[in-house]
DSSP file (Angstrom, degrees, kcal/mol; ACC not computed):
  #  RESIDUE AA STRUCTURE BP1 BP2  ACC     N-H-->O    O-->H-N    N-H-->O    O-->H-N    TCO  KAPPA ALPHA  PHI   PSI    X-CA   Y-CA   Z-CA
    1    1 A X              0   0    0      0, 0.0     2,-0.2     0, 0.0     0, 0.0   0.000 360.0 360.0 360.0 125.7  127.0   74.6  108.0
    2    2 A X        -     0   0    0      1,-0.1     2,-0.4     3,-0.0     0, 0.0  -0.520 360.0-123.4 -79.9 141.7  124.6   74.9  105.0
    3    3 A X        -     0   0    0     -2,-0.2     2,-0.6     1,-0.0    -1,-0.1  -0.670  25.4-124.3 -80.6 138.3  122.9   78.1  104.2
    4    4 A X        -     0   0    0     -2,-0.4     2,-0.5     2,-0.0    -1,-0.0  -0.730  24.9-154.9 -84.5 121.1  119.2   77.8  104.1
    5    5 A X        -     0   0    0     -2,-0.6     2,-0.4     2,-0.0    -3,-0.0  -0.812  10.8-170.6 -99.0 137.0  117.9   79.0  100.7
    6    6 A X        -     0   0    0     -2,-0.5     2,-0.3     3,-0.0    -2,-0.0  -0.961  22.3-121.9-126.0 144.1  114.4   80.2  100.5
    7    7 A X        -     0   0    0     -2,-0.4     2,-0.6     1,-0.1    -2,-0.0  -0.623  31.8-114.8 -80.1 139.8  112.4   81.1   97.5
    8    8 A X        -     0   0    0     -2,-0.3     2,-0.3     1,-0.0    -1,-0.1  -0.653  34.2-137.0 -74.4 120.6  111.1   84.6   97.4
    9    9 A X        -     0   0    0     -2,-0.6     2,-0.6     1,-0.0    -1,-0.0  -0.607   6.0-132.3 -83.1 137.3  107.3   84.3   97.6
   10   10 A X        -     0   0    0     -2,-0.3     2,-0.3     1,-0.0    62,-0.1  -0.784  26.9-120.6 -86.9 124.2  105.2   86.4   95.3
   11   11 A X        -     0   0    0     -2,-0.6     2,-0.6     1,-0.1    -1,-0.0  -0.484  28.6-119.0 -66.8 127.0  102.5   88.0   97.4
   12   12 A X        +     0   0    0     -2,-0.3    -1,-0.1     1,-0.2     3,-0.1  -0.559  46.3 158.6 -73.2 115.5   99.1   86.9   96.0
   13   13 A X        +     0   0    0     -2,-0.6     2,-0.4     1,-0.2    -1,-0.2   0.747  65.8  51.3-100.5 -38.3   97.3   89.9   94.8
   14   14 A X        -     0   0    0     53,-0.2     2,-0.3    54,-0.0    -1,-0.2  -0.860  70.0-170.0-105.5 133.9   95.0   88.1   92.4
   15   15 A X    >   -     0   0    0     -2,-0.4     3,-1.5    -3,-0.1    37,-0.3  -0.801  36.6-111.6-118.5 164.1   93.0   85.1   93.5
   16   16 A X  T 3  S+     0   0    0     -2,-0.3    37,-2.3     1,-0.3    38,-0.3   0.683 114.5  61.1 -66.7 -17.4   90.9   82.5   91.5
   17   17 A X  T 3  S+     0   0    0     35,-0.2    -1,-0.3    34,-0.2     2,-0.2   0.482  81.7 100.5 -90.5  -3.4   87.7   83.9   93.1
   18   18 A X  S <  S-     0   0    0     -3,-1.5    34,-2.4     1,-0.1    35,-0.2  -0.523  75.5-117.1 -79.5 150.2   88.2   87.5   91.7
   19   19 A X  B  >  -A   51   0A   0     32,-0.3     4,-2.3    -2,-0.2    32,-0.2  -0.454  20.4-115.0 -82.3 160.7   86.1   88.4   88.7
   20   20 A X  H  > S+     0   0    0     30,-1.9     4,-2.6    27,-0.5     5,-0.2   0.915 118.2  52.7 -58.7 -42.8   87.7   89.3   85.4
   21   21 A X  H  > S+     0   0    0     26,-2.3     4,-2.3    29,-0.3    -1,-0.2   0.927 108.4  49.1 -59.7 -47.1   86.4   92.9   85.8
   22   22 A X  H  > S+     0   0    0     25,-0.3     4,-2.0     1,-0.2     5,-0.2   0.908 112.4  48.2 -60.2 -44.0   87.9   93.2   89.2
   23   23 A X  H  X S+     0   0    0     -4,-2.3     4,-3.1     1,-0.2    -2,-0.2   0.927 112.6  47.7 -64.2 -45.6   91.3   92.0   88.0
   24   24 A X  H  < S+     0   0    0     -4,-2.6    -1,-0.2     1,-0.2    -2,-0.2   0.855 110.5  52.5 -66.8 -34.4   91.3   94.3   85.0
   25   25 A X  H  < S+     0   0    0     -4,-2.3     3,-0.3    -5,-0.2    -1,-0.2   0.917 120.0  33.3 -65.2 -43.1   90.3   97.3   87.1
   26   26 A X  H  < S+     0   0    0     -4,-2.0     2,-0.2     1,-0.2    -2,-0.2   0.835 133.3  24.7 -83.4 -34.3   93.1   96.8   89.6
   27   27 A X    ><  +     0   0    0     -4,-3.1     3,-2.1    -5,-0.2    -1,-0.2  -0.580  58.1 166.3-135.1  70.9   95.8   95.4   87.3
   28   28 A X  G >  S+     0   0    0     -3,-0.3     3,-1.5     1,-0.3    -1,-0.1   0.719  71.8  76.0 -61.1 -18.8   95.4   96.5   83.7
   29   29 A X  G >  S+     0   0    0      1,-0.3     3,-0.6    47,-0.1    -1,-0.3   0.572  79.3  72.6 -69.8  -7.2   98.9   95.3   83.0
   30   30 A X  G X>  +     0   0    0     -3,-2.1     4,-1.5     1,-0.2     3,-1.3   0.488  65.2  99.0 -85.4  -1.5   97.7   91.7   83.1
   31   31 A X  H <> S+     0   0    0     -3,-1.5     4,-2.5     1,-0.3     5,-0.2   0.874  76.2  59.7 -50.6 -41.2   96.0   92.1   79.7
   32   32 A X  H <> S+     0   0    0     -3,-0.6     4,-2.4     1,-0.2    -1,-0.3   0.832 101.9  53.3 -59.6 -33.1   98.9   90.4   78.0
   33   33 A X  H <> S+     0   0    0     -3,-1.3     4,-1.5     2,-0.2    -1,-0.2   0.915 109.2  48.0 -69.2 -42.8   98.4   87.3   80.1
   34   34 A X  H  <>S+     0   0    0     -4,-1.5     5,-3.0     1,-0.2     3,-0.3   0.946 114.9  45.3 -61.2 -47.7   94.7   87.0   79.0
   35   35 A X  H ><5S+     0   0    0     -4,-2.5     3,-1.8     1,-0.2    -2,-0.2   0.884 108.2  56.5 -65.5 -39.4   95.6   87.5   75.3
   36   36 A X  H 3<5S+     0   0    0     -4,-2.4    -1,-0.2     1,-0.3    -2,-0.2   0.839 109.9  46.7 -59.3 -33.6   98.5   85.1   75.5
   37   37 A X  T 3<5S-     0   0    0     -4,-1.5    -1,-0.3    -3,-0.3    -2,-0.2   0.213 119.1-112.7 -94.3  14.3   96.1   82.4   76.7
   38   38 A X  T < 5S+     0   0    0     -3,-1.8     2,-0.6     1,-0.2    -3,-0.2   0.861  71.0 141.4  56.9  39.9   93.5   83.4   74.0
   39   39 A X      < +     0   0    0     -5,-3.0     3,-0.2    -6,-0.1    -1,-0.2  -0.949  25.9 168.7-115.5 116.2   91.1   84.7   76.6
   40   40 A X    >   +     0   0    0     -2,-0.6     3,-2.1     1,-0.1     4,-0.3   0.047  40.9 123.0-108.6  24.3   89.2   87.8   75.7
   41   41 A X  G >   +     0   0    0      1,-0.3     3,-1.6     2,-0.2     6,-0.2   0.779  59.6  70.5 -56.1 -31.0   86.9   87.4   78.7
   42   42 A X  G 3  S+     0   0    0      1,-0.3    -1,-0.3    -3,-0.2    -2,-0.1   0.727 101.4  46.3 -64.4 -18.5   87.8   90.8   80.1
   43   43 A X  G <  S+     0   0    0     -3,-2.1    -1,-0.3     4,-0.0    -2,-0.2   0.445  93.5 104.5 -98.9  -1.9   85.8   92.3   77.2
   44   44 A X  S X  S-     0   0    0     -3,-1.6     3,-1.6    -4,-0.3     4,-0.2  -0.440  79.4-122.6 -80.9 151.9   82.8   90.0   77.7
   45   45 A X  G >  S+     0   0    0      1,-0.3     3,-0.8     2,-0.1     4,-0.1   0.839 113.4  57.8 -59.5 -33.8   79.6   91.1   79.2
   46   46 A X  G >> S+     0   0    0      1,-0.2     4,-3.0     2,-0.1     3,-2.0   0.521  76.5  97.3 -77.4  -4.4   80.0   88.3   81.8
   47   47 A X  G <4 S+     0   0    0     -3,-1.6   -26,-2.3     1,-0.3   -27,-0.5   0.785  77.4  59.3 -57.0 -28.4   83.4   89.7   82.9
   48   48 A X  G <4 S+     0   0    0     -3,-0.8    -1,-0.3    -4,-0.2    -2,-0.1   0.748 120.6  25.2 -70.0 -22.3   81.6   91.4   85.9
   49   49 A X  T <4 S+     0   0    0     -3,-2.0     2,-0.3    -4,-0.1    -2,-0.2   0.697  99.2  90.6-116.0 -27.5   80.4   88.1   87.2
   50   50 A X     <  -     0   0    0     -4,-3.0   -30,-1.9    -9,-0.1   -29,-0.3  -0.570  66.6-138.2 -81.1 133.7   82.7   85.3   85.9
   51   51 A X  B  >  -A   19   0A   0     -2,-0.3     4,-2.4   -32,-0.2   -32,-0.3  -0.422  22.8-111.3 -84.9 163.9   85.6   84.5   88.2
   52   52 A X  H  > S+     0   0    0    -34,-2.4     4,-2.5   -37,-0.3     5,-0.2   0.895 120.0  53.0 -58.3 -41.2   89.2   83.8   87.1
   53   53 A X  H  > S+     0   0    0    -37,-2.3     4,-2.4   -35,-0.2    -1,-0.2   0.937 108.8  47.9 -61.9 -47.6   88.7   80.2   88.1
   54   54 A X  H  > S+     0   0    0    -38,-0.3     4,-2.4     1,-0.2    -2,-0.2   0.914 113.6  47.8 -60.9 -43.5   85.5   79.8   86.0
   55   55 A X  H  X S+     0   0    0     -4,-2.4     4,-1.6     2,-0.2    -1,-0.2   0.909 111.3  49.9 -64.5 -43.1   87.1   81.4   82.9
   56   56 A X  H  <>S+     0   0    0     -4,-2.5     5,-3.1    -5,-0.2     4,-0.4   0.923 111.9  48.0 -62.2 -44.6   90.2   79.2   83.2
   57   57 A X  H ><5S+     0   0    0     -4,-2.4     3,-1.3     1,-0.2    -2,-0.2   0.923 109.9  52.3 -62.3 -44.6   88.1   76.1   83.5
   58   58 A X  H 3<5S+     0   0    0     -4,-2.4    -1,-0.2     1,-0.3    -2,-0.2   0.807 114.1  43.7 -61.7 -30.2   86.0   77.1   80.5
   59   59 A X  T 3<5S-     0   0    0     -4,-1.6    -1,-0.3    -3,-0.2    -2,-0.2   0.352 115.2-114.0 -98.4   4.9   89.1   77.6   78.4
   60   60 A X  T < 5 +     0   0    0     -3,-1.3     2,-0.4    -4,-0.4    -3,-0.2   0.826  68.0 142.3  69.5  32.4   90.9   74.4   79.6
   61   61 A X      < -     0   0    0     -5,-3.1     2,-0.3    -6,-0.2    -1,-0.2  -0.869  60.6-105.3-108.1 139.0   93.6   76.3   81.4
   62   62 A X     >  -     0   0    0     -2,-0.4     4,-2.5     1,-0.2     5,-0.2  -0.461  27.0-147.1 -62.7 122.7   95.1   75.2   84.7
   63   63 A X  H  > S+     0   0    0     -2,-0.3     4,-2.7     1,-0.2     5,-0.2   0.923  93.7  48.4 -60.5 -48.8   93.7   77.5   87.4
   64   64 A X  H  > S+     0   0    0      1,-0.2     4,-2.2     2,-0.2    -1,-0.2   0.935 114.5  45.3 -61.0 -48.0   96.8   77.5   89.6
   65   65 A X  H  > S+     0   0    0      1,-0.2     4,-2.4     2,-0.2    -1,-0.2   0.905 113.3  50.9 -61.5 -42.4   99.2   78.2   86.8
   66   66 A X  H  X S+     0   0    0     -4,-2.5     4,-2.5     1,-0.2    -2,-0.2   0.919 110.0  48.2 -64.1 -44.6   97.0   80.9   85.3
   67   67 A X  H  X S+     0   0    0     -4,-2.7     4,-2.4     1,-0.2    -1,-0.2   0.894 111.1  51.6 -63.3 -39.8   96.6   82.7   88.7
   68   68 A X  H  X S+     0   0    0     -4,-2.2     4,-2.1    -5,-0.2    -2,-0.2   0.915 110.0  49.4 -62.3 -42.4  100.4   82.5   89.1
   69   69 A X  H  X S+     0   0    0     -4,-2.4     4,-2.1     1,-0.2    -2,-0.2   0.914 110.8  50.0 -61.6 -44.0  100.9   84.0   85.7
   70   70 A X  H  X S+     0   0    0     -4,-2.5     4,-2.5     1,-0.2    -2,-0.2   0.908 110.0  50.5 -62.1 -42.3   98.4   86.8   86.4
   71   71 A X  H  X S+     0   0    0     -4,-2.4     4,-1.5     2,-0.2    -1,-0.2   0.867 108.1  52.2 -66.5 -36.1  100.2   87.6   89.7
   72   72 A X  H  X S+     0   0    0     -4,-2.1     4,-0.6     1,-0.2    -1,-0.2   0.925 113.1  44.8 -64.2 -43.0  103.6   87.8   88.1
   73   73 A X  H >< S+     0   0    0     -4,-2.1     3,-0.9     1,-0.2    -2,-0.2   0.878 110.4  54.7 -67.8 -37.0  102.2   90.2   85.5
   74   74 A X  H 3< S+     0   0    0     -4,-2.5    -1,-0.2     1,-0.2    -2,-0.2   0.801 100.6  60.8 -66.5 -28.1  100.4   92.2   88.2
   75   75 A X  H 3< S+     0   0    0     -4,-1.5    -1,-0.2    -5,-0.2    -2,-0.2   0.715  88.5  90.5 -73.0 -19.5  103.7   92.6   90.1
   76   76 A X  S << S-     0   0    0     -3,-0.9   -47,-0.1    -4,-0.6     3,-0.1  -0.414  93.8 -93.2 -73.3 153.4  105.2   94.5   87.1
   77   77 A X        -     0   0    0      1,-0.1    -1,-0.1    -2,-0.1     2,-0.1  -0.360  45.4-102.0 -66.9 146.3  104.8   98.2   87.0
   78   78 A X        -     0   0    0      1,-0.1     2,-0.2    -3,-0.1    -1,-0.1  -0.413  36.6-113.7 -66.9 141.4  101.8   99.6   85.2
   79   79 A X              0   0    0      1,-0.1    -1,-0.1    -2,-0.1   -51,-0.0  -0.561 360.0 360.0 -76.1 141.0  102.5  101.0   81.7
   80   80 A X              0   0    0     -2,-0.2    -1,-0.1    -3,-0.0    -2,-0.0   0.443 360.0 360.0 -94.1 360.0  102.0  104.7   81.4
């Protein structure tokens, strides 16, 4: 009898519809992901209004992959 293996699902905390401002307020530890992708959107005036999806599209980044990256970083403990 085979054991059923399941992947541990990462609970989605960040969605593509959240604004940059909202993400940075809740999960400041994701800054490294933005910088790695050459996105300084979190410091932009439009950060309060632009969604993660809009920013990713504008920068030519795959939305799904980017959101997954953000969620992995958000799952890490906040730096003190």
